[in-house]
C-alpha positions in Angstrom: -141.4 119.8 -30.7 -144.3 117.4 -31.0 -143.5 113.8 -30.3 -142.6 111.4 -33.2 -145.3 109.4 -34.4 -144.8 105.5 -34.8 -145.1 104.0 -38.2 -145.6 100.2 -38.5 -144.3 98.5 -41.7 -146.1 95.5 -43.1 -143.1 93.4 -42.3 -143.3 94.3 -38.7 -146.9 93.5 -38.6 -146.3 90.2 -40.2 -143.6 89.4 -37.7 -145.7 90.5 -34.7 -148.5 88.1 -36.0 -146.1 85.2 -36.4 -144.4 85.6 -32.9 -147.7 86.4 -31.3 -146.6 90.0 -30.3 -149.2 92.7 -29.4 -148.7 96.3 -30.5 -148.7 97.0 -26.8 -145.9 94.6 -26.1 -143.5 95.9 -28.8 -144.3 99.6 -27.6 -143.2 98.4 -24.2 -139.9 97.2 -25.6 -139.5 100.3 -27.2 -140.0 102.5 -24.4 -138.2 100.4 -21.8 -135.4 98.4 -23.4 -133.1 96.3 -21.3 -130.3 96.6 -24.1 -129.9 99.0 -27.1 -127.6 98.3 -30.1 -127.0 99.5 -33.4 -128.9 97.7 -36.0 -127.6 95.7 -38.8 -129.3 97.7 -41.3 -127.7 101.3 -41.8 -129.3 103.9 -39.5 -131.3 101.6 -37.4 -131.5 100.7 -33.8 -132.2 97.5 -32.2 -133.8 97.3 -28.7 -134.2 94.2 -26.5 -136.2 93.4 -23.5 -136.7 89.8 -21.8 -140.0 88.3 -21.7 -139.9 87.7 -18.0 -136.9 87.8 -15.7 -136.1 85.7 -12.4 -134.1 87.6 -9.9 -132.2 85.6 -7.6 -131.2 87.2 -4.2 -127.8 88.9 -4.9 -127.3 87.2 -8.3 -127.7 88.4 -11.9 -131.1 88.3 -13.4 -131.9 85.4 -15.8 -134.4 85.0 -18.7 -135.1 82.3 -21.3 -136.5 84.7 -24.0 -136.1 88.1 -25.6 -138.2 90.3 -27.6 -136.3 92.5 -30.2 -137.5 95.5 -31.9 -135.7 97.4 -34.8 -136.4 101.0 -35.3 -135.4 103.7 -38.0 -135.6 107.2 -36.8 -136.5 109.8 -39.3 -137.2 113.6 -39.0 -140.9 113.3 -37.6 -141.5 109.5 -37.7 -140.1 106.5 -35.9 -140.5 103.5 -38.2 -141.0 100.0 -36.5 -139.1 97.9 -39.2 -139.3 94.5 -37.5 -140.2 92.7 -34.2 -139.2 89.2 -33.3 -138.9 86.8 -30.3 -135.6 85.1 -29.6 -135.5 81.8 -27.8 -132.7 82.3 -25.5 -130.3 85.0 -24.3 -128.1 87.0 -26.6 -124.7 88.4 -25.9 -123.9 92.1 -26.6 -122.2 92.6 -29.9 -118.7 93.7 -30.0 -117.6 96.5 -32.5 -115.8 94.1 -34.6 -118.8 92.0 -35.1 -120.9 94.9 -36.0 -118.3 96.1 -38.6 -118.3 92.5 -40.2 -122.1 92.4 -40.4 -122.2 95.9 -41.9 -119.9 94.8 -44.5 -121.7 91.8 -45.3 -124.9 93.7 -45.7 -123.3 96.5 -47.9 -122.1 93.7 -50.2 -125.6 92.1 -50.3 -127.0 95.4 -50.9 -124.6 96.4 -53.9 -125.2 93.0 -55.4 -129.1 93.4 -55.2 -128.8 96.6 -57.1 -127.0 95.1 -60.1 
């Protein structure tokens, strides 16, 4: 099976320009993420990699910024939906928080359709 091609949305390109992220940097996060989570939007995946890490001898790695990439996987294409820079360090989401965000998103989506 041939590898899936990447498709970049206009939104992703605009966000990359805003946060000064190159296509290569976004690909690097996509191919070697530090953390992968389920995205807020249905059927999406969010991937994170720190901009740079400081490793202290015997201690946990630390960083001050993260780069996030949101991806939607389709049959033959991987669609980069968004990319952004987060100033700080995020905590992994719990299942309860994800369910609450999914519920809020679905309520928003149904109100948008009316």
